[in-house]
N, C-alpha and C positions, 0 to 999 in steps of 0.2 A: 908851608909845612903841616900836615891836619894833624889838630889834636884827638888824640886816637880815641879821649874818653870825651867827645862830644858829637851831636849830630853832623857838624860838618863830615866825619868820615866820610855818612851815607849819602850827601851832596856828592861828593869827590866824582863817583860812580855815576848817579842816578839824579836828575833831573827835571822828569816831571811828573813830580809828586804837585797836588792842588795843597792851595794854603791849611786845608780842612790836615792831610794827610802830615803835613807839615809839624803841625800842630802837636796831631795822633805822636808821630815819632819823637821829636821833640819832652812829651809828655813822660815817655819811656822813664828816662833816667831820673827825675825824682818818685814815679811811682814804685819802681824796682825795689830802692835803694830802704821807702817809707817801709813795704811789703820787704824785704829781703832782714831788717831787724825783726820785724815779728814772726818768719816762718822762713827761714832757712835753705832757700832754691837755687840762689848762683856764691859760689866760693868766695869766702873777703876780697880775695886776690884779683876774682873777674869783675868784681863788680863793679871796679870805677875803668875798665872795659868794657864793658856795656855792650858800647854798640861798634866794638871791633870782633869780640869775637860770643859774642851772641846773635846781634841784631846783622849785622852786616853778611854772619857766615850764613844766617837764615835765606837771606835774601839773593843766597847765588844761587839757590832751585829757580828765583824769579831769570834769571839772566839766561838757564836752561830753556821754562817753557814761560807759555804766557797762558794762565786760567783762560777759558773764556768766561765771560758774564755769566751765570744762575748754574755755573762747575761744584760740585763738592768735594769737599778734602778731607780727609781723614789725617789727622794728627798723633800717629800709635805711639805711648809713650812720652807726652808733652814735656812733662816736667813742670818745672817752670813757665811754658810756653813759645818755649821753642822747638821747631821754627813755625809755629803757629803761629804767635801772634804779629811778629811783621810780615808775613805774610797776606795775613788779615788787613792790617794798615796800606799794604801792597794793592791786591786786589779787594776791591772793598763791593765788589759784584759778585764776590765766590765765595760760599757759605764751607766754611771752616768747623768743620766737631774735635775737639780736644780730648784724648782721654788718656788718661794716668792711672794706676791703680792704686795710686796713693791721693788721698783725698783732699789732704791740709792742701797741695800742692794747688791744687784744679781753688781753691779756693785762694789761690795767689793770684790764678791766670784769671778769678773773675771778676776777681778786688781789680788787676791793670786793666783790664777789658774795659770794664765800668767808667773807672778814671779817664780813660782814654780816649772816652765817648765810641769803643768800637761794636758793632752791633750784628756782626754778621760773624759771632764765636758764640756757637756752644759747646755745652759742658757735657763729657760721661765719665761715674768711676766705676771704673769697670777694666777687664786684661783684653787684650784687643782680643785674645781668641774665644772670650764668653762671650763678645758682640754677634747676636744671630739679626738675618732680616733685616739687613744693611747696607747699599748695593753704595758706593762712591765711584768718582772718574779719576781718582787718587790717589794714595797713600801716606803720606812723609813721614818721617822720622830721622831724628839726630841720635847717635851714637846710645842705642837701646842697646841691641841685642844683635847679636851675629846676624848676617844677611843670610843664613839659613833657617833662621827662626821667625825672622822680619817676613819673608816671603810667604813661609807657611801661615803664617797673623793674614795680611794684606791679600795675602792670592782670593781667598771666597768672599772679601770687601772690596774687592776693586770688577766695576763691569769695563766689558769691552766696549771699545772706543777710541778716540782720538782728540786732542787738542791741536787745536793749528795743524801742525805736522806734528806733534808727537805722542804716541800712543800713550794711552791711559796706563797704567799701569804703577810700583811703588819708584819713590827719589827720595833716598835716604844719603844724607851726609855722615860719612867715616872716615880714617885717617891712617897713618901709618901703613906697613905693609900687608896689602890685602890679597897677593896672592893666595893663599891656603886659607881662607875665607871663602873667596870665590868658589873657588874649588870643590870645597867643601860642602856649599850651598847648590849646588845642580844648576846655574841658572848663569849665565849670558850677559849680565848689563851691561849696559853702555857707562862708558867711566869720564869724566870731564875731572880736569884740574882746575881747584877752588884759584893757586896761585899765579892760574892763567887770564883767569877774570876779573879777581882783584890783586893788586900789586903790592901784600903787603908783606912781611916777612911772615908772619904768624899763618899765613894760610900752605905754607909748604906742606906738602905731602898727606894736605886734605883734600878729598875730594867729592865729586856728587854722585852718587852708581842709581841709574834708571833702568831697570825691571822691568820691562814692556807685560802689558796681561797677555 
């Protein structure tokens, strides 16, 4: 039985990590617990399930797209660094730009990245809609806003192209009944059920949505 609070849960589903990546993932627990005491970015009840509810959930994106070396990805409304930080560890040759409108959350992101030795992350204190003259291969996001708004923010920031067999675009993590939200958005995302990737009860009714450019 895998302890949901430990790195073992990640290794249950992924095995191709370098020793450096394993060290970085392992470091996240202590770093987030320390930073969360100073600046609360993860709820008290969730911090003990960090690897299930935050790290593994973020890595579901890595299960559907293989970002290519040199690719650039913007994380819209990153909060405490999800999905950006786990993805940056998973894809060390990809550049991740983590954006949030709340400066103190980015302080946590920067502290965790420095503590874990993650060097492929940059941050920006901004709302996504205020970012100009920047283009990325993908935008990622987790439970930040309705799909209609996310696509309105992401679309101008994403350039056309493909990563392997996946077209550039928006990839976001969402949960629950999404029928109305998708209808309101005017887009037709590709949808993957997270519980078909990771066989954990927590991921029931959680989905990955990919809106191609």
